[in-house]
C-alpha positions, 0 to 999 in steps of 0.5 A: 550637522554642525560638523557637516556645516564646518566642512562645507564652510572650509571647502567654500573658503578653500575654493575662494582662496584658490580662485582668488590666487589664480586670478591674481597670478593670471592678472600679474603675468607679463609676456612682453617689454610693453606689458612690463613697462606698463606695470612699472609705469603704474607702480610707486616702487619706482619712487624713493618713498613708494608714493609716486608712480609715473602715472601720478604726473602722467594721468592716462585719462588726460592724455598722460598729462597732469591737470595742474601747472606743476606736478607734486613729487616726493616730499611735496616738491613741485616740478619746475615745469608742467608735465606734458602728455605722453601720447604720440612720442614715437620717433620724436628727436627731443624730449622734455620741454628743453630737449635735454633727452634724445630718446624715450629711454633717456626721458624715462630715466629723468623723473625717476632719479630727479630729487624733486620728482621720484627721487630714487637713485638708479642703483637703489631701484635696480636693487629694489627690483632684484629683491622683488620676486615678481619683478625678478621673475618678470625681467628674467621672462621678458629680457632673459636677464635680471633687472638693470638700468638698461632694461628698466628704461627699455621696458618703460619706453616700450610701453610709452611707444604704444601710446600712439593715437590716430582715431579722432574726428580729424582723422576720420575727416581727412580720411573722407568722412565729411561729417566727422568734424563740426562746421566750426572745426572745419572752419578752424582747420582752414584758419589753422593752416591759413590766417592763423598760421598755426601749422608753421610750427604745428605741422605734420601728422602729429602737429609738431615741427620737432623744433624749439621756439620762443613764443614770448613767455620769457621776460627775464623777470617774473617769466625767467625760465631760459628753456633750451638755452640752459642746455645749449648755453646759447643766449640766442635760444633763451626762452625757447621750448620744444614745440609739442604735438597737438594731438589730444591737446584738449585734455592736457590743460593747463598749457605751456611749459609753466602751465600759464594758460588754463584753457585752449581759448586762452592759448589761441587768444595769446597767439592772436596778440602776444604783446597784449598778454605778456608785454616785453617778451624777449626773443619772441619769434618774428612770426608772432611780431604782429597781431593775427587779428582773429575775431572772437568767432575765429578763435572759437573755430580754431579751438573747435578744431583743436578739440577735434584732434582728440582721440576717441578714448579721451573724448569724454574728458574734453571740456565743452 
């Protein structure tokens, strides 16, 4: 009897191992650049000390943004600017707040090699991936080549291009569902394109004009990030930053390049009268030279509209 029980236990244990390894094998399979890029995006193998992945600073549940003003990289270093959301970036001509990258591939490379973010030289990363049997096999399968700088960033960028969203209350509203947005959001939309003139910068399908603007968050003192001017060396562009898309903006707080504002209400209040919040902002866009004279109720309505730009998959994260 004892021998029979031992045999049964052995068989059961063997079956468990076989099924477990079968599951692991099937879950690790990648067939496309997008799937390989997703695997890399969530893997801390991309950081020098194996502690940071792309998703550490770009959290999926928050529109692939971070929830702090400045993200934490290796060795406790903080990023110089807020980590923005990564949704709806396909076709954008500029990346990073200062626009220093002109493609998603170039953007993907930046954080990996940055000493204060993931801190891993590309040569070391390529060697690490080639020495890893899983990745060596996966790159051969997908790219018909060994891991390289070129195909690593291509894979990550391919995944990021899948992060398009177009299933929000706003989308349903403009497609004919009059009940998709609240009455407050509907009023907010009219203010957005009218009295508040938000669509002067936040235009188009993704609510960005793909330009650089100074909204007055540079004074040369406590607010001293020169933004675009650090790249172009043009003093006329001091304090200018890339206009971000507003899709999913309700889940990507805090806001601005420095995470200065914690809520959308603070953001709209700032635009209502920038000088009242930041005195002496240099090179502030002329469109913001006069107060908008929005009432408290109108500010609330604009915030309601901005929340209506949230894709359904992030809706549970929208603050009330």
